[in-house]
Structure formats: C-alpha cells, structure tokens
A tleap script that builds the chain and sets N, CA, C and O, in Angstrom:
source leaprc.protein.ff14SB
mol = sequence {
  NMET SER TYR ASP PHE LEU ALA GLN ILE PRO
  TYR VAL GLU LEU THR ILE PRO ALA TRP GLN
  MET VAL LEU PHE VAL VAL MET ILE SER ILE
  PHE MET LEU ALA ARG ARG TYR LYS LEU CYS
  LEU ILE THR THR TYR MET PHE THR PHE TYR
  TRP GLY PHE PHE LEU TYR TRP THR GLU LEU
  VAL ARG SER ILE GLY SER PHE PRO ILE ALA
  GLU THR LEU TYR VAL LEU PHE GLY LEU LEU
  ILE CLEU
}
set mol.1.N position { -20.619 -15.076 -12.212 }
set mol.1.CA position { -19.833 -14.855 -11.030 }
set mol.1.C position { -20.477 -13.765 -10.192 }
set mol.1.O position { -20.819 -12.699 -10.704 }
set mol.2.N position { -20.637 -14.028 -8.928 }
set mol.2.CA position { -21.287 -13.093 -8.028 }
set mol.2.C position { -20.258 -12.157 -7.394 }
set mol.2.O position { -19.198 -12.588 -6.939 }
set mol.3.N position { -20.590 -10.890 -7.375 }
set mol.3.CA position { -19.706 -9.898 -6.780 }
set mol.3.C position { -20.268 -9.375 -5.464 }
set mol.3.O position { -20.012 -8.230 -5.089 }
set mol.4.N position { -21.026 -10.197 -4.768 }
set mol.4.CA position { -21.603 -9.787 -3.494 }
set mol.4.C position { -20.540 -9.543 -2.434 }
set mol.4.O position { -20.741 -8.744 -1.519 }
set mol.5.N position { -19.414 -10.226 -2.556 }
set mol.5.CA position { -18.361 -10.054 -1.561 }
set mol.5.C position { -17.803 -8.633 -1.562 }
set mol.5.O position { -17.280 -8.175 -0.546 }
set mol.6.N position { -17.909 -7.934 -2.689 }
set mol.6.CA position { -17.424 -6.557 -2.747 }
set mol.6.C position { -18.245 -5.628 -1.864 }
set mol.6.O position { -17.721 -4.654 -1.322 }
set mol.7.N position { -19.519 -5.926 -1.722 }
set mol.7.CA position { -20.374 -5.110 -0.872 }
set mol.7.C position { -20.040 -5.295 0.597 }
set mol.7.O position { -20.382 -4.448 1.422 }
set mol.8.N position { -19.380 -6.386 0.930 }
set mol.8.CA position { -19.037 -6.657 2.320 }
set mol.8.C position { -17.724 -6.009 2.740 }
set mol.8.O position { -17.425 -5.944 3.932 }
set mol.9.N position { -16.942 -5.534 1.788 }
set mol.9.CA position { -15.683 -4.872 2.123 }
set mol.9.C position { -16.013 -3.523 2.753 }
set mol.9.O position { -16.704 -2.703 2.150 }
set mol.10.N position { -15.519 -3.298 3.959 }
set mol.10.CA position { -15.845 -2.022 4.616 }
set mol.10.C position { -15.172 -0.851 3.918 }
set mol.10.O position { -14.039 -0.969 3.451 }
set mol.11.N position { -15.858 0.262 3.848 }
set mol.11.CA position { -15.323 1.467 3.239 }
set mol.11.C position { -14.537 2.223 4.299 }
set mol.11.O position { -15.093 2.645 5.313 }
set mol.12.N position { -13.263 2.388 4.064 }
set mol.12.CA position { -12.392 3.092 4.988 }
set mol.12.C position { -11.779 4.273 4.256 }
set mol.12.O position { -11.152 4.102 3.211 }
set mol.13.N position { -11.956 5.461 4.798 }
set mol.13.CA position { -11.378 6.657 4.195 }
set mol.13.C position { -10.049 6.951 4.878 }
set mol.13.O position { -9.999 7.151 6.091 }
set mol.14.N position { -8.980 6.975 4.101 }
set mol.14.CA position { -7.652 7.216 4.639 }
set mol.14.C position { -7.134 8.548 4.130 }
set mol.14.O position { -7.295 8.878 2.956 }
set mol.15.N position { -6.516 9.303 5.008 }
set mol.15.CA position { -5.952 10.589 4.645 }
set mol.15.C position { -4.434 10.477 4.667 }
set mol.15.O position { -3.845 10.117 5.685 }
set mol.16.N position { -3.813 10.784 3.551 }
set mol.16.CA position { -2.356 10.744 3.445 }
set mol.16.C position { -1.845 12.182 3.490 }
set mol.16.O position { -2.356 13.038 2.767 }
set mol.17.N position { -0.841 12.460 4.332 }
set mol.17.CA position { -0.292 13.820 4.384 }
set mol.17.C position { 0.203 14.277 3.009 }
set mol.17.O position { 0.807 13.508 2.262 }
set mol.18.N position { -0.067 15.538 2.698 }
set mol.18.CA position { 0.248 16.076 1.368 }
set mol.18.C position { 1.741 16.046 1.077 }
set mol.18.O position { 2.137 15.739 -0.048 }
set mol.19.N position { 2.574 16.354 2.054 }
set mol.19.CA position { 4.015 16.376 1.805 }
set mol.19.C position { 4.535 14.982 1.468 }
set mol.19.O position { 5.472 14.843 0.682 }
set mol.20.N position { 3.936 13.958 2.053 }
set mol.20.CA position { 4.348 12.597 1.736 }
set mol.20.C position { 3.919 12.208 0.325 }
set mol.20.O position { 4.658 11.531 -0.390 }
set mol.21.N position { 2.736 12.632 -0.066 }
set mol.21.CA position { 2.264 12.337 -1.418 }
set mol.21.C position { 3.118 13.063 -2.458 }
set mol.21.O position { 3.440 12.490 -3.499 }
set mol.22.N position { 3.487 14.314 -2.187 }
set mol.22.CA position { 4.352 15.062 -3.105 }
set mol.22.C position { 5.712 14.387 -3.209 }
set mol.22.O position { 6.244 14.236 -4.309 }
set mol.23.N position { 6.280 13.982 -2.079 }
set mol.23.CA position { 7.568 13.286 -2.091 }
set mol.23.C position { 7.488 11.991 -2.892 }
set mol.23.O position { 8.400 11.667 -3.652 }
set mol.24.N position { 6.403 11.258 -2.720 }
set mol.24.CA position { 6.202 10.012 -3.449 }
set mol.24.C position { 6.137 10.254 -4.957 }
set mol.24.O position { 6.809 9.566 -5.726 }
set mol.25.N position { 5.338 11.222 -5.378 }
set mol.25.CA position { 5.179 11.516 -6.807 }
set mol.25.C position { 6.496 12.003 -7.413 }
set mol.25.O position { 6.847 11.610 -8.525 }
set mol.26.N position { 7.221 12.848 -6.695 }
set mol.26.CA position { 8.505 13.347 -7.200 }
set mol.26.C position { 9.503 12.203 -7.348 }
set mol.26.O position { 10.183 12.103 -8.369 }
set mol.27.N position { 9.594 11.344 -6.340 }
set mol.27.CA position { 10.538 10.227 -6.406 }
set mol.27.C position { 10.199 9.274 -7.549 }
set mol.27.O position { 11.082 8.853 -8.295 }
set mol.28.N position { 8.920 8.937 -7.682 }
set mol.28.CA position { 8.502 8.031 -8.749 }
set mol.28.C position { 8.777 8.656 -10.119 }
set mol.28.O position { 9.223 7.970 -11.039 }
set mol.29.N position { 8.513 9.953 -10.251 }
set mol.29.CA position { 8.756 10.631 -11.530 }
set mol.29.C position { 10.234 10.621 -11.895 }
set mol.29.O position { 10.596 10.360 -13.042 }
set mol.30.N position { 11.078 10.905 -10.920 }
set mol.30.CA position { 12.522 10.908 -11.188 }
set mol.30.C position { 12.992 9.514 -11.581 }
set mol.30.O position { 13.749 9.359 -12.540 }
set mol.31.N position { 12.550 8.508 -10.849 }
set mol.31.CA position { 12.978 7.142 -11.158 }
set mol.31.C position { 12.465 6.680 -12.519 }
set mol.31.O position { 13.170 5.973 -13.240 }
set mol.32.N position { 11.246 7.075 -12.873 }
set mol.32.CA position { 10.711 6.683 -14.180 }
set mol.32.C position { 11.474 7.376 -15.311 }
set mol.32.O position { 11.782 6.751 -16.325 }
set mol.33.N position { 11.775 8.652 -15.141 }
set mol.33.CA position { 12.535 9.369 -16.168 }
set mol.33.C position { 13.948 8.814 -16.312 }
set mol.33.O position { 14.524 8.849 -17.399 }
set mol.34.N position { 14.502 8.304 -15.219 }
set mol.34.CA position { 15.843 7.720 -15.258 }
set mol.34.C position { 15.803 6.238 -15.632 }
set mol.34.O position { 16.839 5.573 -15.671 }
set mol.35.N position { 14.612 5.732 -15.905 }
set mol.35.CA position { 14.414 4.323 -16.267 }
set mol.35.C position { 14.916 3.366 -15.191 }
set mol.35.O position { 15.500 2.324 -15.488 }
set mol.36.N position { 14.678 3.739 -13.947 }
set mol.36.CA position { 15.046 2.896 -12.811 }
set mol.36.C position { 13.756 2.261 -12.278 }
set mol.36.O position { 13.249 2.650 -11.226 }
set mol.37.N position { 13.244 1.293 -13.012 }
set mol.37.CA position { 11.933 0.716 -12.724 }
set mol.37.C position { 11.913 -0.064 -11.417 }
set mol.37.O position { 10.903 -0.067 -10.712 }
set mol.38.N position { 13.008 -0.720 -11.092 }
set mol.38.CA position { 13.046 -1.460 -9.836 }
set mol.38.C position { 12.972 -0.501 -8.647 }
set mol.38.O position { 12.336 -0.805 -7.638 }
set mol.39.N position { 13.621 0.653 -8.769 }
set mol.39.CA position { 13.522 1.647 -7.704 }
set mol.39.C position { 12.099 2.185 -7.582 }
set mol.39.O position { 11.654 2.516 -6.483 }
set mol.40.N position { 11.384 2.275 -8.699 }
set mol.40.CA position { 9.969 2.675 -8.649 }
set mol.40.C position { 9.160 1.675 -7.841 }
set mol.40.O position { 8.355 2.059 -6.993 }
set mol.41.N position { 9.372 0.399 -8.103 }
set mol.41.CA position { 8.646 -0.634 -7.368 }
set mol.41.C position { 9.008 -0.631 -5.888 }
set mol.41.O position { 8.134 -0.766 -5.032 }
set mol.42.N position { 10.284 -0.478 -5.590 }
set mol.42.CA position { 10.716 -0.447 -4.193 }
set mol.42.C position { 10.128 0.765 -3.482 }
set mol.42.O position { 9.642 0.649 -2.357 }
set mol.43.N position { 10.170 1.926 -4.130 }
set mol.43.CA position { 9.614 3.141 -3.538 }
set mol.43.C position { 8.120 3.001 -3.295 }
set mol.43.O position { 7.626 3.371 -2.229 }
set mol.44.N position { 7.407 2.477 -4.263 }
set mol.44.CA position { 5.968 2.279 -4.113 }
set mol.44.C position { 5.668 1.323 -2.972 }
set mol.44.O position { 4.777 1.580 -2.162 }
set mol.45.N position { 6.398 0.234 -2.903 }
set mol.45.CA position { 6.185 -0.735 -1.828 }
set mol.45.C position { 6.468 -0.111 -0.469 }
set mol.45.O position { 5.691 -0.294 0.468 }
set mol.46.N position { 7.564 0.619 -0.350 }
set mol.46.CA position { 7.919 1.192 0.944 }
set mol.46.C position { 6.912 2.258 1.385 }
set mol.46.O position { 6.553 2.315 2.561 }
set mol.47.N position { 6.457 3.093 0.466 }
set mol.47.CA position { 5.467 4.101 0.833 }
set mol.47.C position { 4.140 3.453 1.226 }
set mol.47.O position { 3.541 3.837 2.231 }
set mol.48.N position { 3.680 2.485 0.453 }
set mol.48.CA position { 2.413 1.842 0.814 }
set mol.48.C position { 2.551 1.030 2.088 }
set mol.48.O position { 1.599 0.940 2.864 }
set mol.49.N position { 3.707 0.441 2.320 }
set mol.49.CA position { 3.943 -0.272 3.574 }
set mol.49.C position { 3.860 0.706 4.740 }
set mol.49.O position { 3.217 0.418 5.749 }
set mol.50.N position { 4.502 1.849 4.606 }
set mol.50.CA position { 4.468 2.856 5.661 }
set mol.50.C position { 3.051 3.378 5.881 }
set mol.50.O position { 2.570 3.430 7.013 }
set mol.51.N position { 2.385 3.765 4.789 }
set mol.51.CA position { 1.035 4.297 4.919 }
set mol.51.C position { 0.076 3.255 5.471 }
set mol.51.O position { -0.752 3.559 6.330 }
set mol.52.N position { 0.185 2.050 4.987 }
set mol.52.CA position { -0.751 1.010 5.401 }
set mol.52.C position { -0.544 0.501 6.801 }
set mol.52.O position { -1.512 0.229 7.511 }
set mol.53.N position { 0.693 0.366 7.211 }
set mol.53.CA position { 0.949 -0.252 8.498 }
set mol.53.C position { 1.232 0.739 9.613 }
set mol.53.O position { 0.762 0.533 10.731 }
set mol.54.N position { 1.964 1.781 9.363 }
set mol.54.CA position { 2.334 2.676 10.440 }
set mol.54.C position { 1.328 3.797 10.661 }
set mol.54.O position { 1.039 4.146 11.806 }
set mol.55.N position { 0.796 4.361 9.600 }
set mol.55.CA position { -0.166 5.446 9.757 }
set mol.55.C position { -1.568 4.946 10.081 }
set mol.55.O position { -2.281 5.567 10.870 }
set mol.56.N position { -1.967 3.833 9.482 }
set mol.56.CA position { -3.356 3.394 9.583 }
set mol.56.C position { -3.484 1.972 10.108 }
set mol.56.O position { -4.298 1.194 9.610 }
set mol.57.N position { -2.686 1.633 11.106 }
set mol.57.CA position { -2.697 0.278 11.636 }
set mol.57.C position { -4.078 -0.115 12.172 }
set mol.57.O position { -4.541 -1.223 11.900 }
set mol.58.N position { -4.745 0.763 12.926 }
set mol.58.CA position { -6.046 0.406 13.506 }
set mol.58.C position { -7.102 0.205 12.427 }
set mol.58.O position { -7.909 -0.721 12.512 }
set mol.59.N position { -7.102 1.073 11.407 }
set mol.59.CA position { -8.066 0.907 10.322 }
set mol.59.C position { -7.794 -0.371 9.537 }
set mol.59.O position { -8.724 -1.049 9.099 }
set mol.60.N position { -6.517 -0.697 9.362 }
set mol.60.CA position { -6.151 -1.913 8.644 }
set mol.60.C position { -6.623 -3.147 9.395 }
set mol.60.O position { -7.202 -4.056 8.801 }
set mol.61.N position { -6.379 -3.182 10.687 }
set mol.61.CA position { -6.799 -4.327 11.492 }
set mol.61.C position { -8.318 -4.445 11.482 }
set mol.61.O position { -8.857 -5.549 11.397 }
set mol.62.N position { -9.002 -3.322 11.567 }
set mol.62.CA position { -10.464 -3.357 11.561 }
set mol.62.C position { -11.004 -3.840 10.215 }
set mol.62.O position { -11.991 -4.574 10.177 }
set mol.63.N position { -10.367 -3.435 9.104 }
set mol.63.CA position { -10.865 -3.843 7.790 }
set mol.63.C position { -10.510 -5.286 7.465 }
set mol.63.O position { -11.280 -5.976 6.798 }
set mol.64.N position { -9.348 -5.751 7.930 }
set mol.64.CA position { -8.977 -7.145 7.691 }
set mol.64.C position { -9.812 -8.076 8.551 }
set mol.64.O position { -10.185 -9.165 8.113 }
set mol.65.N position { -10.107 -7.652 9.769 }
set mol.65.CA position { -10.933 -8.466 10.656 }
set mol.65.C position { -10.232 -9.737 11.071 }
set mol.65.O position { -9.150 -9.701 11.656 }
set mol.66.N position { -10.847 -10.850 10.769 }
set mol.66.CA position { -10.313 -12.140 11.200 }
set mol.66.C position { -9.497 -12.804 10.092 }
set mol.66.O position { -9.555 -14.023 9.930 }
set mol.67.N position { -8.755 -12.033 9.344 }
set mol.67.CA position { -7.930 -12.564 8.267 }
set mol.67.C position { -6.484 -12.114 8.479 }
set mol.67.O position { -5.972 -11.299 7.712 }
set mol.68.N position { -5.813 -12.648 9.530 }
set mol.68.CA position { -4.459 -12.179 9.855 }
set mol.68.C position { -3.410 -12.565 8.821 }
set mol.68.O position { -2.319 -11.995 8.810 }
set mol.69.N position { -3.714 -13.509 7.965 }
set mol.69.CA position { -2.730 -13.916 6.959 }
set mol.69.C position { -2.539 -12.837 5.894 }
set mol.69.O position { -1.562 -12.875 5.146 }
set mol.70.N position { -3.457 -11.879 5.818 }
set mol.70.CA position { -3.364 -10.819 4.809 }
set mol.70.C position { -2.091 -10.003 4.980 }
set mol.70.O position { -1.415 -9.703 3.997 }
set mol.71.N position { -1.757 -9.640 6.208 }
set mol.71.CA position { -0.539 -8.850 6.409 }
set mol.71.C position { 0.711 -9.669 6.093 }
set mol.71.O position { 1.694 -9.129 5.587 }
set mol.72.N position { 0.678 -10.957 6.386 }
set mol.72.CA position { 1.803 -11.829 6.048 }
set mol.72.C position { 1.963 -11.930 4.537 }
set mol.72.O position { 3.079 -11.859 4.024 }
set mol.73.N position { 0.860 -12.093 3.827 }
set mol.73.CA position { 0.914 -12.158 2.367 }
set mol.73.C position { 1.420 -10.849 1.772 }
set mol.73.O position { 2.182 -10.855 0.806 }
set mol.74.N position { 0.998 -9.731 2.348 }
set mol.74.CA position { 1.432 -8.425 1.856 }
set mol.74.C position { 2.949 -8.288 1.952 }
set mol.74.O position { 3.604 -7.861 1.001 }
set mol.75.N position { 3.499 -8.654 3.103 }
set mol.75.CA position { 4.948 -8.557 3.297 }
set mol.75.C position { 5.685 -9.527 2.381 }
set mol.75.O position { 6.695 -9.161 1.781 }
set mol.76.N position { 5.195 -10.754 2.265 }
set mol.76.CA position { 5.865 -11.746 1.426 }
set mol.76.C position { 5.873 -11.347 -0.046 }
set mol.76.O position { 6.898 -11.466 -0.717 }
set mol.77.N position { 4.736 -10.875 -0.550 }
set mol.77.CA position { 4.688 -10.454 -1.947 }
set mol.77.C position { 5.545 -9.211 -2.179 }
set mol.77.O position { 6.150 -9.063 -3.241 }
set mol.78.N position { 5.596 -8.329 -1.199 }
set mol.78.CA position { 6.462 -7.161 -1.317 }
set mol.78.C position { 7.925 -7.542 -1.370 }
set mol.78.O position { 8.689 -6.981 -2.155 }
set mol.79.N position { 8.317 -8.491 -0.542 }
set mol.79.CA position { 9.702 -8.967 -0.573 }
set mol.79.C position { 10.005 -9.694 -1.873 }
set mol.79.O position { 11.135 -9.654 -2.360 }
set mol.80.N position { 9.014 -10.352 -2.431 }
set mol.80.CA position { 9.190 -11.028 -3.710 }
set mol.80.C position { 9.486 -10.019 -4.825 }
set mol.80.O position { 10.275 -10.299 -5.727 }
set mol.81.N position { 8.856 -8.859 -4.757 }
set mol.81.CA position { 9.094 -7.800 -5.737 }
set mol.81.C position { 10.526 -7.289 -5.626 }
set mol.81.O position { 11.179 -7.014 -6.633 }
set mol.82.N position { 11.000 -7.166 -4.398 }
set mol.82.CA position { 12.355 -6.635 -4.192 }
set mol.82.C position { 13.370 -7.610 -4.710 }
set mol.82.O position { 14.571 -7.352 -4.631 }
savepdb mol mol.pdb
quit
C-alpha cells in the first residue's frame, strides 16, 4: 500500500487559545471522573467543531481544497455520535 497521499496533505499549523484548551481539559477530566462518557464525546465534538470551523475556517477551506463533502461528512458523523 502506497502512502504517497500523505505527502500531499498540506501542513497547517493551528494555534488554540490556552484558556480554551484548559477549559476543554478540565471539562473532559470532570466528565471522565464522573463516568459521563457521552458528555465527553459531546464536549470533544463541540470544541473541535468550534476550533475547526469558527477559528480556522480559512485554513480549513484551503486544506480541504476541492473536497466540499468533507465538512458535510464531519457534521453528519458528529451528529451520529450525539
């Protein structure tokens, strides 16, 4: 199996605000300790949705390029988790 396609994926450096990362880690830790696994998944999905779409929309569009179905698949699979 050839992994040449991995070399074609553009390298994008994303910066996440520290306070958001701390909030994310604290929320996930609390939910895991309380054994609320579904809330962990929902929290993870919502944070990555926010970071991916609202903070870095231009970088996301540039990295996806001509594959607009990727954002549709992301939302659909996220809703499937919920």
